[in-house]
KEMI-235268 format. One record per residue (C-alpha): residue number from 1; residue in three letters; x, y, z. Coordinates in steps of 0.25 Angstrom, whole numbers, plus 5000, padded with zeros to 4 digits. Example, Ala and Ser with C-alpha at 12.3 -4.5 7.8 and 13.67 -1.06 7.14 Angstrom:
% KEMI-235268
   num   residuo      x      y      z
     1       ALA   5049   4982   5031
     2       SER   5055   4996   5029
***
This chain:
% KEMI-235268
   num   residuo      x      y      z
     1       MET   4964   4668   5099
     2       ARG   4978   4671   5096
     3       VAL   4986   4676   5082
     4       PHE   5001   4678   5081
     5       VAL   5006   4693   5075
     6       ARG   5019   4686   5065
     7       ASP   5029   4698   5059
     8       ASN   5019   4707   5062
     9       ASN   5009   4702   5052
    10       VAL   4997   4709   5059
    11       ASP   4988   4706   5046
    12       GLN   4990   4693   5045
    13       ALA   4986   4689   5059
    14       LEU   4974   4697   5059
    15       ARG   4971   4689   5048
    16       VAL   4973   4676   5057
    17       LEU   4965   4683   5068
    18       LYS   4954   4686   5060
    19       LYS   4953   4670   5052
    20       ARG   4955   4664   5065
    21       MET   4942   4674   5071
    22       GLN   4934   4670   5060
    23       ARG   4937   4655   5063
    24       GLU   4935   4655   5076
    25       GLY   4921   4661   5073
    26       ILE   4924   4675   5080
    27       PHE   4920   4683   5071
    28       ARG   4905   4676   5070
    29       GLU   4904   4677   5084
    30       LEU   4905   4693   5085
    31       LYS   4899   4696   5074
    32       LYS   4887   4687   5081
    33       ARG   4889   4694   5095
    34       ARG   4889   4708   5088
    35       PHE   4872   4707   5091
    36       TYR   4863   4702   5101
    37       GLU   4857   4689   5094
    38       LYS   4844   4685   5103
    39       PRO   4842   4670   5107
    40       SER   4832   4668   5096
    41       GLU   4841   4672   5085
    42       GLN   4854   4665   5090
    43       THR   4846   4652   5089
    44       ALA   4841   4655   5077
    45       ARG   4856   4659   5071
    46       GLU   4862   4646   5078
    47       LYS   4852   4636   5072
    48       GLY   4853   4645   5057
    49       GLU   4869   4641   5059
    50       ALA   4866   4626   5063
    51       VAL   4857   4624   5052
    52       ARG   4867   4630   5042
    53       ARG   4877   4620   5049
    54       ALA   4870   4607   5047
    55       ARG   4866   4612   5031
    56       LYS   4881   4615   5030
    57       MET   4885   4600   5034
    58       ALA   4875   4593   5028
    59       ARG   4877   4600   5015
    60       LYS   4892   4594   5018
    61       ALA   4888   4578   5020
    62       ALA   4878   4580   5009
    63       ILE   4891   4584   5000
    64       ARG   4900   4572   5008
    65       GLU   4891   4564   5006
    66       GLY   4888   4567   4988
    67       ILE   4874   4570   4991
    68       ILE   4876   4584   4987
    69       ALA   4885   4589   4978
    70       PRO   4896   4599   4984
    71       PRO   4896   4615   4981
    72       ARG   4903   4616   4967
    73       LYS   4913   4625   4966
    74       LYS   4913   4640   4960
    75       LEU   4921   4640   4946
    76       ASP   4926   4652   4940
    77       ALA   4926   4656   4926
    78       ASN   4934   4645   4922
    79       GLY   4928   4632   4925
    80       LYS   4938   4630   4939
    81       PRO   4933   4630   4951
    82       ILE   4937   4644   4958
    83       ALA   4948   4640   4972
    84       ALA   4946   4642   4985
    85       ARG   4951   4657   4990
    86       ARG   4960   4658   5002
    87       HIS   4963   4670   5006
    88       THR   4977   4668   5007
    89       THR   4987   4680   5005
    90       ARG   5000   4681   5012
    91       ALA   5010   4691   5011
***
């Protein structure tokens, strides 16, 4: 993985690197490998992850097909929907 530093802006390059590592799942892998995991614990964890993925896919398909209602959007004090926050602060 390679990140270029432009105009000696190391802080921005670090942010980009961390974001890429997060997307690739490197932090999750490091956390998982910090301690030994017994094979039985590993299979139980993987089965749980598969169940969660299957439920999520089934829920999204049901929302698409109109079987269940989509989740409600959070409202502020004035009754307006709260916009998704994006962390884009550029100098």
